C-alpha positions in Angstrom: -131.4 -21.8 149.3 -131.1 -19.9 146.0 -127.5 -18.7 145.5 -128.6 -15.2 144.6 -130.8 -14.9 147.7 -127.9 -16.3 149.8 -125.5 -13.8 148.3 -127.9 -10.9 149.0 -128.4 -12.0 152.6 -124.7 -12.2 153.1 -124.2 -8.8 151.6 -127.0 -7.4 153.8 -125.5 -8.9 156.9 -122.1 -7.4 156.0 -123.6 -4.0 155.5 -125.5 -4.1 158.8 -122.3 -5.2 160.6 -120.4 -2.4 158.9 -123.1 0.1 160.1 -122.9 -1.1 163.7 -119.1 -1.0 163.5 -119.2 2.5 162.1 -121.6 3.6 164.9 -119.4 2.0 167.5 -116.3 3.7 166.1 -118.1 7.1 166.1 -119.0 6.6 169.7 -115.4 5.7 170.6 -114.3 8.9 168.8 -116.8 11.0 170.7 -115.9 9.6 174.1 -114.6 12.1 176.6 -111.9 10.7 178.7 -111.4 13.5 181.2 -112.3 17.2 181.2 -109.6 19.7 182.3 -110.2 20.5 186.0 -112.6 17.6 186.4 -113.0 16.2 189.9 -111.7 12.7 190.6 -113.9 9.6 191.0 -116.3 10.4 188.2 -118.3 7.2 187.5 -120.3 8.1 184.4 -119.6 8.2 180.7 -119.5 11.4 178.6 -119.5 11.9 174.9 -119.5 15.0 172.7 -119.0 15.9 169.1 -120.8 17.0 166.0 -123.8 15.7 163.9 -124.2 17.1 160.4 -127.8 18.3 159.8 -127.2 19.8 156.3 -124.4 18.7 154.1 -124.9 21.2 151.4 -124.6 24.2 153.7 -122.3 22.6 156.1 -124.5 22.9 159.2 -123.3 20.8 162.1 -124.7 20.8 165.6 -122.6 20.2 168.7 -123.9 17.8 171.5 -122.7 16.7 174.9 -124.1 13.5 176.3 -123.8 12.8 180.0 -124.9 9.4 181.0 -126.2 8.3 184.4 -123.6 7.0 186.9 -122.8 3.3 186.5 -124.3 2.6 190.0 -127.7 4.0 188.8 -128.0 1.7 185.7 -127.7 4.1 182.8 -128.8 1.4 180.4 -132.3 1.4 182.0 -132.6 5.2 182.4 -134.5 7.4 180.0 -132.8 9.9 177.6 -133.6 13.6 178.1 -132.7 16.3 175.5 -132.1 19.7 177.0 -132.6 22.9 175.0 -131.8 26.5 176.2 -133.3 29.4 174.3 -132.4 32.9 173.7 -132.8 32.4 170.8 -129.1 32.1 170.3 -127.9 30.9 173.7 -125.9 27.8 174.5 -127.3 24.7 176.3 -123.8 23.9 177.3 -123.3 27.3 178.9 -126.5 27.3 180.8 -128.2 23.9 181.1 -125.0 21.9 181.5 -122.6 24.3 183.2 -125.0 26.3 185.5 -128.1 24.2 186.0 -128.7 20.5 185.6 -125.4 19.2 184.4 -123.0 17.2 186.6 -120.2 19.8 186.6 -120.3 23.5 187.6 -117.4 25.9 186.9 -115.5 27.5 189.8 -114.8 31.3 189.7 -111.2 30.6 188.5 -112.7 29.5 185.1 -110.4 26.5 185.1 -111.7 23.9 187.6 -115.0 22.1 188.0 -117.0 20.8 190.9 -119.7 18.2 191.1 -123.4 19.3 191.2 -125.1 17.2 193.9 -128.4 17.7 192.2 -127.4 16.9 188.7 -130.3 15.5 186.7 -128.0 12.8 185.3 -128.7 11.0 188.6 -132.1 10.2 187.2 -131.7 10.2 183.4 -129.1 10.3 180.6 -128.8 13.9 179.6 -128.2 15.1 176.0 -127.3 18.8 175.7 -127.7 20.3 172.2 -126.3 23.7 171.1 -128.9 24.8 168.6 -129.3 26.3 166.1 -126.1 26.4 164.0 -124.0 29.4 165.0 -124.7 28.9 168.7 -121.8 27.8 171.0 -119.7 25.2 169.2 -122.4 24.5 166.5 -121.4 25.9 163.2 -122.4 26.4 159.5 -120.1 26.9 156.5 -122.8 29.1 154.9 -122.7 32.6 156.5 -126.2 33.5 155.3 -127.6 30.7 157.6 -126.7 32.9 160.6 -129.0 35.6 159.4 -132.0 33.5 158.2 -132.5 31.1 161.1 -135.9 30.9 162.7 -138.2 28.6 164.6 -139.0 26.3 161.7 -135.4 25.6 160.6 -134.3 25.2 164.2 -136.9 22.5 164.8 -136.2 20.7 161.5 -132.4 20.7 162.1 -132.9 19.5 165.6 -135.1 16.6 164.3 -132.5 15.7 161.7 -129.9 15.8 164.5 -131.9 13.3 166.6 -132.4 10.9 163.7 -128.7 10.9 162.9 -127.7 10.8 166.6 -129.7 7.7 167.3 -127.9 6.0 164.4 -124.6 6.9 166.2 -126.0 5.7 169.5 -128.2 2.7 168.6 -128.3 1.6 172.3 -130.7 4.5 172.8 -133.1 3.5 170.1 -136.6 2.8 171.5 -135.6 4.1 174.9 -138.1 6.4 176.7 -137.2 9.9 175.4 -138.2 13.3 176.7 -137.5 16.9 175.7 -136.9 19.6 178.2 -135.8 23.3 178.2 -136.5 26.8 179.4 -137.1 30.4 178.3 -137.2 30.6 174.5 -137.0 26.9 174.8 -140.7 27.4 175.3 -140.8 27.6 171.5 -138.0 25.1 170.7 -139.4 22.3 172.9 -143.1 22.2 171.8 -142.2 22.6 168.1 -139.6 19.8 168.2 -142.0 17.7 170.2 -144.7 18.2 167.6 -142.3 17.3 164.8 -141.2 14.1 166.5 -144.8 13.2 167.3 -146.0 13.7 163.8 -143.1 11.8 162.2 -143.8 8.9 164.6 -147.4 8.6 163.5 -148.2 5.1 162.2 -145.0 3.6 163.6 -145.6 0.9 166.2 -142.2 0.9 167.7 -140.5 4.2 166.8 -136.8 4.7 167.2 -137.4 8.0 168.9 -139.7 6.8 171.6 -141.0 10.2 172.6 -143.0 10.3 175.8 -143.4 14.0 176.7 -141.8 17.3 177.5 -141.0 19.6 180.3 -140.5 23.4 180.0 -139.7 26.1 182.6 -140.3 29.9 182.6 -141.2 29.4 179.0 -142.1 31.9 176.3 -145.5 30.5 175.2 -148.0 33.0 173.9 -147.1 36.6 173.0 -150.4 38.1 174.1 -150.6 36.4 177.5 -146.8 36.7 178.0 -147.0 40.5 177.7 -150.1 40.8 179.8 -148.7 38.6 182.5 -145.3 40.2 182.5 -146.6 43.7 182.9 -148.9 42.6 185.6 -146.0 41.0 187.4 -143.9 44.2 187.2 -146.8 46.2 188.6 -147.8 43.9 191.4 -144.2 43.6 192.5 -143.7 47.3 192.6 -141.2 47.5 189.7 -143.1 50.0 187.7 -145.6 52.9 188.2 -149.3 52.8 187.8 -149.1 55.1 184.7 -146.4 53.0 183.0 -148.4 49.8 183.7 -151.5 51.3 182.0 -149.4 52.5 179.1 -147.8 49.1 178.6 -151.1 47.3 178.6 -152.4 49.6 175.8 -149.2 50.1 173.7 -147.9 46.5 173.8 -151.0 44.6 172.9 -149.2 41.9 170.8 -152.3 40.1 169.7 -152.1 41.4 166.2 -148.4 42.1 165.6 -145.2 40.0 165.6 -143.0 42.9 166.8 -143.6 45.7 169.3 -144.7 49.1 168.0 -142.8 52.3 168.5 -145.2 53.2 171.2 -144.6 49.9 172.9 -140.8 50.4 172.7 -141.1 53.8 174.4 -143.2 52.3 177.2 -140.7 49.5 177.6 -137.8 51.9 177.9 -139.7 53.9 180.5 -140.3 50.7 182.4 -136.6 49.8 182.3 -135.7 53.2 183.8 -138.3 52.7 186.6 -137.0 49.3 187.5 -133.4 50.5 188.0 -130.3 48.3 188.3 -132.0 45.0 189.2 -131.5 41.6 187.7 -134.8 41.0 186.0 -134.1 37.3 185.9 -134.0 37.2 189.7 -135.5 40.3 191.1 -134.5 39.7 194.8 -130.8 38.9 194.2 -128.0 41.4 193.7 -126.9 41.9 190.1 -123.3 41.6 189.0 -121.5 45.0 188.9 -121.3 45.0 185.1 -124.8 43.8 184.4 -125.5 46.7 182.1 -122.5 46.0 179.9 -123.5 42.4 179.5 -127.1 42.8 178.7 -128.3 40.8 175.7 -131.6 40.3 174.0 -133.8 37.6 175.4 -135.4 37.4 171.9 -136.3 39.6 169.0 -139.3 41.3 170.6 -138.1 41.4 174.2 -135.1 43.7 173.5 -135.0 45.3 176.9 -134.1 42.2 178.8 -130.8 40.4 179.5 -130.5 36.7 178.8 -128.5 35.2 181.6 -129.4 35.1 185.3 -125.9 35.9 186.6 -123.5 37.6 184.2 -120.6 36.9 186.6 -121.4 33.2 186.4 -121.6 33.4 182.7 -118.0 34.7 182.6 -116.8 31.4 184.2 -118.2 29.6 181.2 -116.7 31.9 178.7 -113.3 31.4 180.3 -113.5 27.7 180.6 -115.0 26.8 177.2 -112.5 29.0 175.5 -109.5 27.0 176.9 -107.8 25.1 174.1 -107.4 22.0 176.3 -111.1 22.0 177.1 -112.1 22.3 173.4 -109.8 19.5 172.6 -111.3 17.3 175.3 -114.8 18.1 174.0 -113.8 17.4 170.4 -115.1 21.0 169.7 -114.2 23.8 167.4 -113.1 21.4 164.7 -113.4 24.0 161.9 -110.1 25.6 162.9 -111.7 29.0 162.7 -110.3 31.2 165.5 -113.2 33.0 167.2 -114.2 33.1 170.9 -116.9 30.7 172.1 -119.7 32.7 173.6 -122.6 31.8 175.9 -125.0 33.6 173.4 -124.4 34.4 169.8 -124.0 38.1 168.7 -125.8 37.3 165.4 -128.2 34.4 165.9 -131.4 35.7 167.5 -130.8 39.2 166.4 -131.7 38.2 162.9 -134.5 35.7 163.7 -136.6 34.8 160.6 -139.8 33.4 162.1 -141.4 33.2 165.5 -145.0 32.1 165.8 -147.2 34.2 168.1 -148.4 31.3 170.1 -147.4 27.7 171.1 -150.9 27.0 172.4 -152.2 25.2 169.3 -149.2 22.8 169.7 -150.1 22.3 173.3 -153.7 21.4 172.4 -152.5 18.9 169.8 -150.0 17.1 172.0 -152.3 17.1 175.0 -154.9 15.4 172.8 -152.3 12.9 171.9 -151.8 11.9 175.5 -148.2 13.0 175.9 -146.8 13.9 179.3 -146.5 17.7 179.7 -145.1 19.5 182.7 -144.8 23.3 182.9 -142.9 24.9 185.7 -142.1 28.5 186.8 -139.7 30.1 189.2 -141.6 32.9 190.9 -138.9 35.6 191.1 -138.4 35.9 187.4 -139.5 39.2 185.8 -138.7 38.1 182.3 -141.1 35.3 181.7 -142.9 35.4 185.0 -145.3 33.1 186.7 -148.2 35.3 185.9 -147.5 35.1 182.1 -147.4 31.3 182.3 -150.6 31.1 184.3 -152.4 33.3 181.8 -151.2 31.1 178.9 -152.2 27.9 180.7 -155.6 29.4 181.5 -156.2 30.1 177.9 -156.1 26.4 177.2 -159.3 26.0 179.3 -158.3 22.5 180.5 -160.4 20.7 183.1 -158.8 20.7 186.6 -157.9 17.3 188.1 -156.2 18.5 191.3 -156.8 22.1 192.4 -154.0 24.5 193.4 -152.1 23.2 196.4 -148.7 23.7 198.1 -146.0 21.0 197.6 -143.4 20.3 200.2 -139.7 19.6 200.6 -138.6 18.4 204.0 -141.7 20.0 205.6 -141.2 23.4 203.9 -143.3 24.7 201.0 -141.3 24.3 197.8 -144.0 25.9 195.6 -147.4 25.3 194.4 -149.0 23.0 191.8 -152.2 22.4 189.8 -152.9 19.3 187.8 -155.0 19.7 184.7 -156.3 17.1 182.3 -153.2 16.6 180.1 -150.8 19.1 181.9 -149.2 19.6 185.2 -148.2 23.1 186.3 -145.6 23.6 189.1 -144.1 26.8 190.7 -140.9 26.9 192.6 -140.7 29.5 195.3 -137.7 31.8 195.4 -136.4 30.6 192.0 -135.6 32.9 189.2 -135.5 32.3 185.5 -133.0 29.4 185.7 -134.9 27.4 188.3 -132.2 24.6 188.8 -129.6 27.3 189.3 -131.5 29.0 192.1 -133.3 26.0 193.7 -131.3 22.9 192.6 -132.8 20.5 195.2 -136.4 21.6 194.4 -135.8 21.4 190.7 -134.4 17.9 191.2 -137.7 16.9 193.0 -139.7 18.4 190.1 -137.7 16.4 187.5 -138.2 13.2 189.5 -141.9 13.8 189.7 -142.0 14.5 185.9 -140.1 11.2 185.1 -142.3 9.2 187.4 -145.4 11.0 186.2 -146.4 11.7 189.7 -147.8 14.9 191.4 -145.5 17.0 193.5 -145.2 15.7 197.1 -147.8 17.0 199.4 
């Protein structure tokens, strides 16, 4: 062999070895040994830390990986990325700590208990706090907080994934899915589209993207408005006159933001609804709901973000504990500020928000990706009627008509299978379906991963 070629191969092998060694060391550094207040006998691995997505501005996104238990073979399980919305709300606070993660926080804000229906029993879960400025994710450029929008959020999330897979090469080529809820109805399809497009022409892509799952998802402004106002009216939350006024004043088909007339109608609707939890209209709100209301998104300014503000407090206590942040390798900037479930800045200064995700749905349905959309039927923020109008606008052929699905002999909800998309409702669930109906949400997730219809 030519000496120069031999030297080159040797150097290449050393570089590859060094890369693998570096990736392994990064994993070791990100490994969580124990979380404060964690129950005993936890048989799954956890990792958390930062991935830089923009060196010039100093943007770094925080992640928390929860692998499947050793008994369930995590090495053969798919990887699922979870994204909460807002925009500006934490996937750690909601997805991980309230919904699908293995640990939930007790009212003392200091101890954890196991979630029997954690989705990590079926898949390895990757929670991402996105965009920068949300949760533990940060930027060293203050202007980033005021100029974030859908496009940058998707691009940063994609860069995160590319770099994260380098840190965790054992997940390369593994079946990969993206899931989320609420304004994640924008995040999930847009990131899915980006991954799909970047994978074009690659036979064995590192990010082996298979499909996405979204719940109570902001999808299409026009149909979301129409469906939301109809839900309010049909559930007796507003008067006939306010319903008619909303339908006229808030026609969002031609505008990104609500008009002054629309805002007046929305305020009237809020007064008529009274002190209810719009995220779960049949459950009692926390006493201080009004003081904890936050914007769902830029043009839904009348709604709160979290299902249960009292539960939200548990997260704010727990994730602000110095020992918890140390265990999570979080808050590495040294800046002293409280961790919040939703950012006070990000989301209130949102740069771009497309009117509709339906064109992306059409593109990804045509590509043959797996798409499941689900809806808790007691949510008045992004209600089931809004989602049904949006899906109807796709004009997809029906494979299996509307039918009840069952859990232990009881109706768990209803489903309809279209060509390229499966729609599922969960009866009695609010905006955060896995919080209200954890067992039924687990069944839904299993059906999604197995690409099977809901059990009849």
